[in-house]
DODREN-470410 format. One record per residue (C-alpha): residue number from 1; x, y, z. Coordinates in nm, 2 decimals. Layout:
<kedrens>
KEDREN    k    east   north      up
KEDREN  NUM       X       Y       Z
...
</kedrens>
This chain:
<kedrens>
KEDREN    k    east   north      up
KEDREN    1    0.01    0.01   -0.01
KEDREN    2    0.12    0.35   -0.07
KEDREN    3    0.01    0.65    0.08
KEDREN    4    0.36    0.89    0.07
KEDREN    5    0.55    0.99   -0.25
KEDREN    6    0.37    0.81   -0.51
KEDREN    7    0.56    0.93   -0.80
KEDREN    8    0.89    0.81   -0.65
KEDREN    9    0.72    0.48   -0.48
KEDREN   10    0.48    0.41   -0.77
KEDREN   11    0.62    0.56   -1.11
KEDREN   12    1.00    0.57   -1.07
KEDREN   13    1.03    0.23   -0.89
KEDREN   14    0.83    0.04   -1.16
KEDREN   15    0.97    0.22   -1.47
KEDREN   16    1.30    0.04   -1.37
KEDREN   17    1.16   -0.28   -1.48
KEDREN   18    0.89   -0.19   -1.72
KEDREN   19    0.88   -0.05   -2.05
KEDREN   20    0.48    0.04   -2.07
KEDREN   21    0.23    0.20   -1.86
KEDREN   22   -0.16    0.18   -1.91
KEDREN   23   -0.36    0.42   -1.71
KEDREN   24   -0.75    0.46   -1.65
KEDREN   25   -0.79    0.80   -1.45
KEDREN   26   -1.10    1.00   -1.39
KEDREN   27   -0.89    1.31   -1.48
KEDREN   28   -0.55    1.36   -1.67
KEDREN   29   -0.29    1.65   -1.69
KEDREN   30   -0.11    1.70   -2.00
KEDREN   31    0.19    1.86   -1.78
KEDREN   32    0.21    1.54   -1.58
KEDREN   33    0.22    1.33   -1.88
KEDREN   34    0.50    1.52   -2.01
KEDREN   35    0.69    1.49   -1.70
KEDREN   36    0.67    1.14   -1.70
KEDREN   37    0.77    1.10   -2.06
KEDREN   38    1.06    1.31   -2.02
KEDREN   39    1.18    1.14   -1.69
KEDREN   40    1.16    0.80   -1.84
KEDREN   41    1.26    0.80   -2.20
KEDREN   42    1.20    0.42   -2.26
KEDREN   43    0.85    0.44   -2.12
KEDREN   44    0.52    0.40   -2.34
KEDREN   45    0.21    0.55   -2.19
KEDREN   46   -0.15    0.47   -2.28
KEDREN   47   -0.38    0.70   -2.10
KEDREN   48   -0.78    0.67   -2.09
KEDREN   49   -0.95    0.96   -1.94
KEDREN   50   -1.27    0.84   -1.78
KEDREN   51   -1.45    1.15   -1.68
KEDREN   52   -1.41    1.34   -2.01
KEDREN   53   -1.77    1.37   -2.09
KEDREN   54   -1.77    1.63   -1.82
KEDREN   55   -1.55    1.83   -2.05
KEDREN   56   -1.18    1.89   -2.11
KEDREN   57   -1.00    2.24   -2.10
KEDREN   58   -0.89    2.37   -2.43
KEDREN   59   -0.56    2.42   -2.31
KEDREN   60   -0.53    2.05   -2.15
KEDREN   61   -0.66    1.93   -2.48
KEDREN   62   -0.42    2.12   -2.73
KEDREN   63   -0.12    2.00   -2.50
KEDREN   64   -0.25    1.64   -2.51
KEDREN   65   -0.25    1.67   -2.91
KEDREN   66    0.09    1.84   -2.93
KEDREN   67    0.25    1.55   -2.67
KEDREN   68    0.07    1.28   -2.91
KEDREN   69    0.28    1.42   -3.22
KEDREN   70    0.59    1.49   -3.02
KEDREN   71    0.60    1.13   -2.85
KEDREN   72    0.43    0.98   -3.14
KEDREN   73    0.50    0.56   -3.07
KEDREN   74    0.54    0.64   -2.70
KEDREN   75    0.19    0.80   -2.61
KEDREN   76   -0.18    0.75   -2.67
KEDREN   77   -0.43    0.96   -2.49
KEDREN   78   -0.81    0.86   -2.52
KEDREN   79   -1.11    1.04   -2.42
KEDREN   80   -1.43    0.83   -2.30
KEDREN   81   -1.71    0.90   -2.51
KEDREN   82   -1.99    0.69   -2.39
KEDREN   83   -2.15    0.69   -2.06
KEDREN   84   -2.15    0.59   -1.78
KEDREN   85   -1.87    0.79   -1.65
KEDREN   86   -1.54    0.62   -1.54
KEDREN   87   -1.40    0.74   -1.22
KEDREN   88   -1.16    0.47   -1.11
KEDREN   89   -0.79    0.50   -1.10
KEDREN   90   -0.60    0.22   -1.23
KEDREN   91   -0.22    0.19   -1.32
KEDREN   92   -0.09   -0.11   -1.50
KEDREN   93    0.28   -0.20   -1.58
KEDREN   94    0.42   -0.40   -1.85
KEDREN   95    0.75   -0.53   -1.99
KEDREN   96    0.72   -0.65   -2.32
KEDREN   97    0.33   -0.70   -2.30
KEDREN   98    0.37   -0.89   -1.98
KEDREN   99    0.20   -0.75   -1.69
KEDREN  100    0.43   -0.72   -1.40
KEDREN  101    0.21   -0.53   -1.14
KEDREN  102   -0.11   -0.33   -1.11
KEDREN  103   -0.23   -0.02   -0.87
KEDREN  104   -0.57    0.08   -0.80
KEDREN  105   -0.66    0.37   -0.55
KEDREN  106   -0.76    0.73   -0.53
KEDREN  107   -0.48    0.92   -0.76
KEDREN  108   -0.57    1.09   -1.07
KEDREN  109   -0.27    1.09   -1.33
KEDREN  110   -0.23    1.46   -1.24
KEDREN  111    0.03    1.66   -1.05
KEDREN  112   -0.26    1.69   -0.77
KEDREN  113   -0.29    1.31   -0.75
KEDREN  114    0.11    1.24   -0.70
KEDREN  115    0.22    1.54   -0.53
KEDREN  116   -0.03    1.78   -0.38
KEDREN  117   -0.32    1.56   -0.24
KEDREN  118   -0.33    1.27    0.01
KEDREN  119   -0.38    1.00   -0.21
KEDREN  120   -0.36    0.60   -0.18
KEDREN  121   -0.26    0.33   -0.41
KEDREN  122   -0.26   -0.04   -0.34
KEDREN  123   -0.08   -0.32   -0.54
KEDREN  124   -0.24   -0.64   -0.69
KEDREN  125   -0.17   -0.90   -0.95
KEDREN  126   -0.49   -0.99   -1.08
KEDREN  127   -0.57   -0.95   -1.46
KEDREN  128   -0.71   -0.62   -1.58
KEDREN  129   -0.70   -0.67   -1.94
KEDREN  130   -1.06   -0.69   -1.95
KEDREN  131   -1.11   -0.37   -1.80
KEDREN  132   -0.87   -0.17   -2.05
KEDREN  133   -1.04   -0.34   -2.35
KEDREN  134   -1.37   -0.24   -2.22
KEDREN  135   -1.23    0.10   -2.17
KEDREN  136   -1.10    0.12   -2.51
KEDREN  137   -1.42    0.04   -2.66
KEDREN  138   -1.59    0.33   -2.48
KEDREN  139   -1.31    0.59   -2.60
KEDREN  140   -1.16    0.76   -2.90
KEDREN  141   -0.80    0.91   -2.93
KEDREN  142   -0.78    1.26   -2.84
KEDREN  143   -0.68    1.34   -3.21
KEDREN  144   -0.96    1.15   -3.36
KEDREN  145   -1.12    1.39   -3.62
KEDREN  146   -1.45    1.29   -3.47
KEDREN  147   -1.36    1.38   -3.10
KEDREN  148   -1.53    1.74   -3.08
KEDREN  149   -1.85    1.54   -3.16
KEDREN  150   -1.85    1.40   -2.83
KEDREN  151   -1.65    1.63   -2.59
KEDREN  152   -1.70    1.98   -2.48
KEDREN  153   -1.38    2.17   -2.47
KEDREN  154   -1.43    2.49   -2.24
KEDREN  155   -1.22    2.80   -2.23
KEDREN  156   -1.07    2.73   -1.87
KEDREN  157   -0.71    2.74   -1.79
KEDREN  158   -0.73    2.49   -1.51
KEDREN  159   -0.60    2.13   -1.58
KEDREN  160   -0.77    1.93   -1.30
KEDREN  161   -1.10    1.95   -1.18
KEDREN  162   -1.18    1.89   -0.82
KEDREN  163   -1.23    1.50   -0.71
KEDREN  164   -1.48    1.58   -0.44
KEDREN  165   -1.71    1.90   -0.41
KEDREN  166   -1.88    1.95   -0.06
KEDREN  167   -2.11    2.18    0.10
KEDREN  168   -2.18    2.17    0.44
KEDREN  169   -2.55    2.14    0.57
KEDREN  170   -2.75    2.31    0.84
KEDREN  171   -3.02    2.04    0.86
KEDREN  172   -2.88    1.77    1.08
KEDREN  173   -3.12    1.51    0.95
KEDREN  174   -2.97    1.51    0.64
KEDREN  175   -2.58    1.44    0.50
KEDREN  176   -2.55    1.68    0.24
KEDREN  177   -2.18    1.66    0.16
KEDREN  178   -2.19    1.58   -0.20
KEDREN  179   -1.93    1.37   -0.36
KEDREN  180   -1.91    1.35   -0.75
KEDREN  181   -2.09    1.10   -0.90
KEDREN  182   -1.87    0.79   -0.99
KEDREN  183   -1.92    0.49   -1.18
KEDREN  184   -1.63    0.22   -1.16
KEDREN  185   -1.55   -0.02   -1.40
KEDREN  186   -1.51   -0.31   -1.16
KEDREN  187   -1.20   -0.52   -1.12
KEDREN  188   -1.07   -0.72   -0.84
KEDREN  189   -0.86   -0.53   -0.58
KEDREN  190   -0.67   -0.68   -0.29
KEDREN  191   -0.86   -0.74    0.03
KEDREN  192   -0.79   -0.46    0.28
KEDREN  193   -0.73   -0.71    0.56
KEDREN  194   -0.43   -0.81    0.41
KEDREN  195   -0.28   -0.48    0.48
KEDREN  196   -0.38   -0.46    0.82
KEDREN  197   -0.01   -0.55    0.94
KEDREN  198    0.12   -0.26    0.75
KEDREN  199    0.29   -0.04    1.01
KEDREN  200    0.13    0.28    0.83
KEDREN  201   -0.23    0.17    0.94
KEDREN  202   -0.28    0.35    1.29
KEDREN  203   -0.58    0.15    1.42
KEDREN  204   -0.83   -0.12    1.31
KEDREN  205   -1.16   -0.20    1.44
KEDREN  206   -1.50   -0.32    1.32
KEDREN  207   -1.86   -0.16    1.26
KEDREN  208   -2.13   -0.43    1.26
KEDREN  209   -2.38   -0.34    0.97
KEDREN  210   -2.66   -0.50    1.22
KEDREN  211   -2.64   -0.66    1.55
KEDREN  212   -2.77   -1.01    1.61
KEDREN  213   -2.97   -0.90    1.90
KEDREN  214   -3.14   -0.60    1.74
KEDREN  215   -3.53   -0.60    1.76
KEDREN  216   -3.59   -0.25    1.63
KEDREN  217   -3.32   -0.29    1.33
KEDREN  218   -3.62   -0.22    1.06
KEDREN  219   -3.62    0.14    1.11
KEDREN  220   -3.31    0.23    1.27
KEDREN  221   -2.93    0.25    1.14
KEDREN  222   -2.88    0.13    0.82
KEDREN  223   -3.27    0.09    0.79
KEDREN  224   -3.34    0.45    0.93
KEDREN  225   -3.45    0.54    0.57
KEDREN  226   -3.77    0.31    0.66
KEDREN  227   -3.89    0.57    0.91
KEDREN  228   -4.00    0.89    0.73
KEDREN  229   -3.70    1.04    0.55
KEDREN  230   -3.44    0.98    0.79
KEDREN  231   -3.07    0.94    0.67
KEDREN  232   -2.95    0.60    0.69
KEDREN  233   -2.62    0.54    0.92
KEDREN  234   -2.39    0.29    1.07
KEDREN  235   -2.44    0.25    1.46
KEDREN  236   -2.13    0.22    1.69
KEDREN  237   -2.09   -0.10    1.88
KEDREN  238   -2.04   -0.09    2.24
KEDREN  239   -1.67   -0.22    2.19
KEDREN  240   -1.58    0.07    1.96
KEDREN  241   -1.71    0.40    2.05
KEDREN  242   -1.71    0.65    1.75
KEDREN  243   -1.56    0.91    1.96
KEDREN  244   -1.23    0.73    2.00
KEDREN  245   -1.19    0.66    1.65
KEDREN  246   -1.35    0.96    1.44
KEDREN  247   -1.33    1.33    1.44
KEDREN  248   -1.64    1.49    1.51
KEDREN  249   -1.83    1.73    1.27
KEDREN  250   -1.56    1.68    1.02
KEDREN  251   -1.59    1.51    0.66
KEDREN  252   -1.44    1.16    0.68
KEDREN  253   -1.30    0.99    0.36
KEDREN  254   -1.34    0.61    0.32
KEDREN  255   -1.15    0.40    0.05
KEDREN  256   -1.37    0.10    0.02
KEDREN  257   -1.23   -0.27   -0.08
KEDREN  258   -1.43   -0.20   -0.43
KEDREN  259   -1.21    0.11   -0.52
KEDREN  260   -1.50    0.36   -0.42
KEDREN  261   -1.51    0.67   -0.22
KEDREN  262   -1.74    0.73    0.06
KEDREN  263   -1.76    1.04    0.27
KEDREN  264   -1.88    1.00    0.61
KEDREN  265   -1.95    1.24    0.91
KEDREN  266   -2.02    1.21    1.28
KEDREN  267   -2.23    1.50    1.41
KEDREN  268   -2.17    1.62    1.76
KEDREN  269   -2.53    1.61    1.87
KEDREN  270   -2.54    1.25    1.72
KEDREN  271   -2.22    1.10    1.81
KEDREN  272   -2.31    0.74    1.77
KEDREN  273   -2.42    0.76    1.43
KEDREN  274   -2.19    0.76    1.12
KEDREN  275   -2.38    0.90    0.83
KEDREN  276   -2.24    0.87    0.47
KEDREN  277   -2.27    1.01    0.12
KEDREN  278   -2.35    0.81   -0.09
KEDREN  279   -2.62    0.67    0.07
KEDREN  280   -2.49    0.37    0.30
KEDREN  281   -2.81    0.15    0.27
KEDREN  282   -2.79    0.16   -0.10
KEDREN  283   -2.42    0.09   -0.13
KEDREN  284   -2.45   -0.21    0.11
KEDREN  285   -2.79   -0.34   -0.04
KEDREN  286   -2.59   -0.36   -0.39
KEDREN  287   -2.28   -0.52   -0.24
KEDREN  288   -2.50   -0.79   -0.07
KEDREN  289   -2.73   -0.85   -0.36
KEDREN  290   -3.03   -0.69   -0.25
KEDREN  291   -3.23   -0.53   -0.53
KEDREN  292   -3.56   -0.48   -0.36
KEDREN  293   -3.62   -0.18   -0.16
KEDREN  294   -3.68   -0.35    0.18
KEDREN  295   -3.50   -0.35    0.52
KEDREN  296   -3.15   -0.54    0.55
KEDREN  297   -3.20   -0.80    0.81
KEDREN  298   -2.92   -1.01    0.96
KEDREN  299   -3.00   -1.30    0.75
KEDREN  300   -2.92   -1.10    0.43
KEDREN  301   -2.58   -1.06    0.57
KEDREN  302   -2.53   -1.42    0.66
KEDREN  303   -2.60   -1.50    0.32
KEDREN  304   -2.35   -1.24    0.19
KEDREN  305   -2.10   -1.40    0.42
KEDREN  306   -2.01   -1.08    0.62
KEDREN  307   -2.19   -0.87    0.88
KEDREN  308   -1.92   -0.63    0.99
KEDREN  309   -1.71   -0.35    0.82
KEDREN  310   -1.35   -0.37    0.89
KEDREN  311   -1.21    0.01    0.95
KEDREN  312   -0.83    0.07    0.93
KEDREN  313   -0.72    0.44    1.01
KEDREN  314   -0.47    0.60    0.76
KEDREN  315   -0.52    0.95    0.88
KEDREN  316   -0.74    1.13    1.12
KEDREN  317   -0.98    1.18    0.84
KEDREN  318   -0.88    0.89    0.59
KEDREN  319   -0.97    0.50    0.62
KEDREN  320   -1.00    0.21    0.45
KEDREN  321   -1.33    0.05    0.46
KEDREN  322   -1.35   -0.33    0.39
KEDREN  323   -1.68   -0.53    0.37
KEDREN  324   -1.54   -0.82    0.15
KEDREN  325   -1.68   -1.17    0.23
KEDREN  326   -1.52   -1.34    0.51
KEDREN  327   -1.40   -1.69    0.53
KEDREN  328   -1.50   -1.71    0.92
KEDREN  329   -1.86   -1.80    1.02
KEDREN  330   -2.08   -1.52    1.11
</kedrens>
């Protein structure tokens, strides 16, 4: 797992034994691409920008065209032209077409992703060829003559859009931290449980989705939506009080084992409730394969193979969120 010095630890390190890098990213920076190509003269880069349907700045597009010409044979830049948008960040390293290692996480292929923001990348070795093949089917090269029919090029000098936009709410019953809508091309990523021994993980603990002994769970916690229009939430367990592990009244970023970003908050007036955006009921229901709108019951979790979320602390406001199926009995 990488959370520090991503350029050095992911790009510099892997470029030594690789001659090709394939990237799927939400947003991309032409300046950053140029830096990589200049720093590693034997490296070929294939870049897919998954959020291009939201628009690309004219300046960034112009520079991608210039780079594609200047580094012909070493650079291909694709813009996604079909919905839904792709917000994953996937890096795949090759040597003579042999896949060496892959990384997935939160870092866009930009200066912000690798130098300015706090990001995470996790290595794994599962095949991702089908992910890149699917992405290519939904994309066009940036210098394709048809590209302007699909992509809006706006007059804006900024290169990278923000990953997360937020707006605090004065309504205590609703979580209105707004996270940019993201659709992920799914691929297998390693279990965060295999990373819990990493010394950079500060703390780990579990949060139950439901308790076996709960009798009112149909209208509380993750099922609170079933009582009026209340926001679903996760309830603290007696063993792990939220106030010990999370900050109050601050946005908390969770990186899930299926490579999504959840933003949570614990309000001071409700310090035993962890609210999320996107909606935590909808997220868990999708994970366990519940497609009808009804309260989640403990039997659903047993059938899925897990009833707890394993939380691993990275920083005071950033955590890993692991809800993969467990081999142990519930």
